[in-house]
C-alpha positions in Angstrom: 120.4 130.0 106.6 122.9 127.5 105.4 120.2 124.8 105.4 118.0 127.0 103.3 120.8 127.7 100.9 121.6 124.0 100.6 118.1 123.1 99.7 118.0 125.9 97.1 121.3 124.8 95.6 120.1 121.2 95.5 116.8 122.1 93.7 118.5 124.3 91.2 121.3 121.9 90.4 118.7 119.0 90.0 116.8 121.1 87.5 119.9 122.2 85.6 121.1 118.6 85.3 117.7 117.4 84.1 117.6 120.2 81.5 121.1 119.4 80.3 120.4 115.7 80.1 117.3 116.0 78.0 119.4 115.9 74.8 121.1 112.7 76.0 118.5 110.3 77.2 119.9 107.4 79.2 119.8 103.9 77.7 116.6 102.2 78.6 116.9 99.9 81.6 115.1 98.7 84.7 113.2 101.4 86.5 114.8 102.0 89.9 112.9 105.2 91.0 109.2 106.1 91.0 109.5 109.8 91.2 112.0 112.7 91.0 111.9 116.4 91.8 111.6 118.8 88.8 111.4 122.6 88.6 108.1 123.8 87.0 106.1 127.0 86.8 104.6 126.1 90.2 108.1 125.5 91.7 109.5 122.2 92.8 107.1 119.4 92.0 107.3 115.6 91.9 107.5 114.0 88.4 106.1 110.4 88.7 107.2 107.6 86.5 106.8 103.8 86.1 109.0 101.7 88.3 109.7 98.1 89.1 112.0 96.0 91.4 115.4 94.9 90.4 115.7 91.3 89.1 117.0 88.8 91.7 117.5 85.1 92.3 113.9 84.1 93.1 114.8 80.6 94.4 115.6 82.1 97.8 111.9 82.9 98.3 110.1 79.8 97.1 108.5 76.8 98.7 109.2 73.4 97.1 106.9 70.4 97.2 107.5 66.9 95.8 104.8 64.5 94.5 104.8 61.7 95.5 106.1 63.0 98.9 108.1 59.9 99.6 110.1 60.0 96.3 113.3 61.3 97.9 115.9 58.6 98.4 117.2 57.4 101.8 114.2 55.9 103.5 115.1 53.1 103.5 118.9 53.6 102.7 119.8 52.7 99.2 123.0 52.2 97.2 123.2 53.5 93.6 125.3 52.6 90.6 126.7 54.9 88.0 124.7 55.1 84.8 127.8 54.8 82.5 129.4 52.0 84.6 126.9 49.5 86.2 129.8 48.1 88.3 130.6 51.4 90.1 128.1 51.3 93.0 129.5 53.6 95.6 126.7 56.3 95.8 124.8 55.7 99.1 121.7 57.6 100.2 120.6 57.5 103.8 118.1 60.1 105.1 119.2 59.5 108.7 122.8 60.6 108.1 123.4 64.2 107.2 126.4 63.5 104.9 124.5 60.9 103.0 121.1 62.5 102.8 119.8 64.3 99.6 116.7 66.3 100.6 114.9 68.8 98.2 116.5 71.9 99.7 119.8 70.9 98.3 118.5 72.0 94.9 118.7 75.6 96.1 121.8 75.8 98.3 125.1 77.5 97.4 126.9 75.9 94.5 130.6 75.2 94.3 130.8 72.9 97.3 133.0 69.8 97.2 131.5 67.3 97.1 128.5 68.6 95.2 125.2 68.7 97.1 122.0 67.6 95.4 118.5 66.2 95.7 118.0 62.6 94.6 115.0 60.4 94.0 114.6 56.7 94.8 115.8 54.4 92.0 113.6 52.9 89.3 112.9 49.8 91.5 109.3 49.4 90.2 110.2 49.2 86.5 108.4 48.9 84.0 106.0 51.2 86.0 107.0 54.8 85.2 109.2 56.7 87.6 107.2 59.9 87.9 108.2 62.9 90.0 106.5 66.3 90.2 108.7 69.1 91.6 106.6 72.2 92.3 108.1 75.6 93.0 105.6 78.1 94.6 106.1 81.8 95.4 102.6 82.8 96.5 103.3 85.9 94.5 103.2 86.8 90.8 106.7 86.7 89.3 108.1 88.1 86.1 110.9 86.0 84.6 114.0 88.0 83.4 116.5 85.2 82.6 116.7 81.6 81.6 115.4 78.9 83.9 118.3 76.5 84.4 118.2 73.0 85.9 121.5 71.3 86.6 121.3 67.5 87.0 123.8 65.5 89.0 122.3 62.4 87.3 121.9 62.0 83.6 119.4 64.4 82.1 115.8 63.0 81.9 114.8 61.4 78.6 111.3 62.8 79.1 110.4 65.9 81.0 107.8 68.7 80.9 108.2 72.2 82.4 104.8 73.7 83.4 103.7 77.1 84.7 100.7 78.4 86.7 99.3 81.9 86.8 96.7 81.2 89.5 98.8 79.8 92.4 98.7 76.2 91.2 95.0 75.8 90.6 95.5 75.3 86.8 98.7 74.5 84.8 99.8 74.9 81.3 102.9 73.6 79.6 105.9 75.8 79.1 108.1 73.3 77.2 108.5 69.6 76.5 111.8 67.8 76.6 112.6 64.4 75.1 115.2 62.3 73.4 112.5 61.6 70.8 109.7 64.2 70.7 107.6 62.3 68.2 107.6 59.2 70.2 107.2 60.8 73.6 104.7 63.6 72.9 103.8 63.3 69.2 105.4 66.6 68.5 107.9 67.6 65.9 111.2 68.5 67.6 112.1 72.2 67.5 114.5 74.6 69.2 114.0 78.2 70.3 116.0 79.3 67.3 113.1 78.0 65.1 110.8 80.5 66.7 109.9 83.9 65.3 108.1 86.9 66.6 104.8 85.4 65.4 105.4 82.0 67.0 107.1 83.1 70.2 104.1 81.9 72.2 104.1 78.4 70.7 104.8 75.5 73.0 107.6 73.4 71.6 109.3 70.1 72.3 113.1 70.1 72.1 115.6 67.3 72.0 118.6 69.5 72.8 118.7 68.8 76.5 117.9 65.1 76.7 121.1 63.5 75.5 124.8 63.4 76.4 124.5 61.6 79.8 128.2 60.7 79.9 129.6 64.2 79.3 130.7 66.2 82.3 129.4 69.6 81.1 126.2 68.2 79.6 124.1 68.4 82.7 121.9 71.4 82.2 118.3 71.8 81.0 117.2 75.3 80.0 114.0 77.2 79.3 115.4 80.0 77.2 114.0 83.3 78.2 116.7 85.6 76.8 116.5 84.0 73.4 112.8 84.8 73.3 113.5 88.4 74.4 116.1 88.6 71.6 113.4 88.1 69.0 112.3 91.7 69.7 115.4 93.2 71.4 118.1 91.9 69.0 120.7 89.2 69.6 122.5 91.2 72.3 119.3 92.7 73.8 120.5 96.1 72.6 117.0 97.3 71.7 115.0 96.7 74.9 112.7 99.6 74.0 111.3 97.5 71.2 110.7 94.5 73.5 109.1 96.5 76.3 107.0 98.4 73.8 105.6 95.0 72.7 105.1 93.9 76.3 103.2 97.0 77.0 100.7 96.5 74.1 100.3 92.7 74.0 98.8 91.1 77.1 99.5 87.5 76.1 103.2 88.3 75.6 103.4 89.8 79.1 101.6 86.8 80.6 104.0 84.4 78.8 106.8 85.5 81.0 104.7 85.7 84.2 104.2 82.9 86.7 103.1 82.2 90.3 104.4 78.6 90.2 106.6 76.3 88.2 106.3 72.6 88.0 109.0 70.2 86.7 107.5 66.9 85.7 110.1 64.2 85.4 108.7 61.4 83.3 111.6 59.1 82.4 115.1 59.0 83.8 118.3 58.8 81.7 118.9 55.2 80.6 121.8 55.7 78.2 120.6 53.0 75.9 117.6 51.8 74.0 117.0 49.0 76.5 116.7 49.3 80.3 119.0 46.9 82.2 116.4 45.2 84.4 119.1 43.4 86.4 120.6 46.7 87.6 117.7 49.2 88.2 119.8 51.1 90.7 121.4 52.9 87.8 118.2 54.8 87.0 117.1 57.8 89.1 116.8 61.6 89.1 119.3 63.9 90.9 119.3 67.7 90.6 122.1 69.8 92.1 120.8 73.3 91.2 117.8 75.2 90.0 118.1 78.8 88.9 115.0 81.1 88.4 115.9 84.7 87.8 113.1 87.3 88.0 111.3 90.1 89.8 108.1 90.6 91.7 105.3 91.7 89.4 104.2 95.1 90.8 102.4 96.4 87.7 105.1 99.1 87.4 103.9 100.6 90.7 106.8 99.7 93.0 110.5 99.8 92.9 111.1 97.3 95.7 109.6 94.0 96.9 109.9 92.8 100.5 110.0 89.3 102.0 108.4 89.2 105.3 106.8 86.3 107.2 107.7 84.0 104.3 105.7 86.1 101.9 106.7 88.5 99.1 104.9 91.7 98.5 105.4 94.9 96.6 106.1 98.2 98.4 103.5 100.0 96.4 103.7 103.6 95.1 101.3 105.8 93.2 98.5 105.4 95.8 98.2 101.7 94.9 98.0 98.7 97.2 97.8 94.9 97.3 100.4 92.2 96.9 100.9 93.2 93.2 99.9 96.9 93.6 96.8 95.7 91.8 94.2 98.2 93.1 93.9 101.8 94.3 94.1 102.6 98.0 90.9 103.4 99.8 89.6 106.8 98.9 91.9 106.9 95.8 89.5 105.6 93.2 89.1 108.9 91.5 89.7 107.0 88.3 89.9 103.3 87.6 93.1 101.5 88.5 95.5 100.7 85.7 98.9 99.0 85.5 101.8 101.4 84.8 102.9 101.7 81.2 106.4 101.1 79.8 105.5 103.8 77.2 106.8 106.3 76.4 110.3 105.0 76.7 112.3 105.5 78.9 110.3 106.8 81.9 107.0 105.1 81.2 103.7 106.3 82.6 103.0 106.0 86.3 99.2 105.9 86.1 98.7 107.2 89.6 95.5 106.6 91.5 94.0 109.9 92.4 91.8 110.9 95.4 88.1 110.5 95.0 87.4 114.2 95.6 89.5 115.7 92.8 87.2 116.9 90.1 84.8 114.9 88.0 85.7 111.3 87.0 86.8 111.6 83.4 87.8 108.7 81.2 91.5 109.5 80.5 93.5 108.7 77.5 96.4 106.3 77.3 99.1 108.8 78.2 97.6 109.0 81.7 96.5 105.4 82.2 98.1 103.0 79.8 96.4 99.6 79.3 93.5 98.9 81.6 93.3 95.4 83.1 89.6 94.9 83.2 89.3 93.1 79.9 91.7 91.0 78.0 93.4 92.9 75.3 92.3 92.4 71.7 94.3 89.8 69.8 97.5 91.3 68.5 100.0 89.8 66.2 103.6 90.2 67.1 105.1 92.2 64.3 108.6 92.4 62.9 108.7 96.2 63.6 108.2 98.1 66.8 104.7 98.9 65.6 101.9 96.5 66.4 99.4 95.2 63.9 96.0 93.7 64.5 95.9 89.9 63.9 92.4 89.4 62.5 92.0 90.4 58.8 89.0 92.6 59.5 91.0 94.9 61.8 88.0 95.3 64.0 88.2 96.9 67.5 91.7 98.2 67.2 91.0 100.1 70.4 88.1 101.0 72.7 87.6 103.5 75.4 87.6 100.9 78.2 90.7 98.9 77.1 92.5 102.2 76.4 94.8 100.6 73.8 96.0 103.8 72.1 99.4 104.9 73.3 101.2 108.1 74.1 98.1 110.3 74.3 96.3 108.9 71.3 92.5 108.8 71.5 90.3 105.9 70.3 87.8 106.9 67.6 84.7 104.7 67.1 86.6 101.6 68.3 88.4 101.3 65.0 91.4 103.7 65.0 93.6 105.8 67.2 93.8 109.5 66.6 97.4 110.3 67.4 99.1 113.5 68.7 101.4 115.2 66.3 104.6 113.6 67.8 103.4 110.0 67.3 102.2 107.7 64.5 101.4 104.0 64.0 98.3 101.9 64.5 98.3 102.5 68.3 100.3 105.7 68.3 103.2 103.7 69.6 105.8 105.0 67.1 107.6 108.3 67.4 106.9 110.3 64.2 110.5 111.4 64.0 111.5 107.9 63.1 110.3 108.5 59.6 112.0 111.9 59.3 115.5 112.6 58.0 118.0 111.7 60.7 115.4 109.6 62.7 115.3 109.6 66.5 118.8 108.3 67.1 118.2 105.2 64.9 115.1 103.9 63.1 114.5 101.1 65.6 115.7 102.8 68.7 112.2 103.0 70.3 113.3 106.3 71.8 111.1 109.4 71.9 112.3 112.3 69.7 115.4 114.0 71.0 115.0 117.6 71.9 117.7 120.0 72.9 117.4 121.6 76.3 115.7 125.0 76.5 118.5 127.6 76.3 116.5 130.4 77.9 115.4 128.2 80.7 118.9 126.9 81.3 120.3 130.4 81.4 117.6 131.5 83.8 118.5 128.6 86.2 122.2 129.4 86.0 121.4 133.1 86.8 119.3 132.0 89.8 122.1 129.8 91.0 124.6 132.6 90.7 122.3 134.9 92.6 122.0 132.4 95.4 125.7 132.0 95.6 126.3 135.8 95.8 123.6 136.1 98.6 125.3 133.6 100.7 129.0 134.0 99.8 129.9 133.8 103.4 128.9 130.2 103.4 131.0 129.2 100.3 134.5 129.0 102.1 133.0 126.7 104.6 131.9 124.4 101.8 135.4 124.5 100.2 
């Protein structure tokens, strides 16, 4: 009896809390649950939502490879001189002695040790032949970046370097960013910084000179690829409006792909020299050394998993919503009652789960976006990144705003003749991505909040739940003193 009472109490209290909190939606954040129990006309049911793993330090799961493979110092042993002082030559590298070895894994160990641990290359002994090193970080898993990529150099920062990414496990590569002391000379590119980017140019590949100078300064050792500054173009300088950012990520495939990787490659092209001329009489001053690499991100699970496990040196999502695969990228067997689709961030804050359904449930009907989100079978139409949360079509003809296979209309909108979205009464915008209450007096808690319209809890329903709770307490009053 007590067990039954406890279950009843828990169910009623959950429903009361949910009803009471409808008026105060939580701030949008990382999804950490995939379902919750709600009280409906049919009784207790599961309410499914989009979900994703928490962000973590992804360097603990990677495999690192160097090219050429013999580029690490210490075989044979070598003595190095300081870049800023060619007469200070007390840095010895010997692969056979643990205290003097500098293998690649020291780029990912715990920082704060004294002395600092770091990987180090051979010196520029073959000058003027270029000292080239490729450092490849591989996860064998699709990763979504959530914070800046940060390289900390123990040597001077390279005068020329390229950061590259792969989305197909290292088969093809594309540049992420170029770094040089002189971008025009090194890469025939005008120098820029991430502050020069706008929402419309966020996907541009730039060359920056910000991280290739200052070899003598103690705190001038880091090289960054700025993820958060790019997020801020949509979410604001303090990332206070994540709803706007994730609304854009949900409707613009190229933007999602920009922050997605399977591998990273650091191409070191020219070491720090500290001068316009290389001192050919003391080439042991020139080398690469990296003490730390930080890559913060999460497993890509297509909003179908809230955890990612590392087993047998492999990351994989613990899939929900009847999905399966390393990235939850397909429906389970016998659950293809409708086509697989990634989860949707919209509507904020719970998103749309897009559950795979059993094959034997009713006829296969092409659902609208509120049940499926954006399908992955074709590339999304080209979309310009607007200055407002709404999304505008890039080409001037505005052709193919939506279509029934790509399912681009959001929040229950229906694509009409491949040219426009017919929106439900609560939403507006080209893709039904904008709550209509934003244009009304008082807005939706702020004109750019990205939140759905705020609705007060149902008073009759709340009273009914409280009456049921009181009735349950009276029926089992004998149990109450034991609880107290």
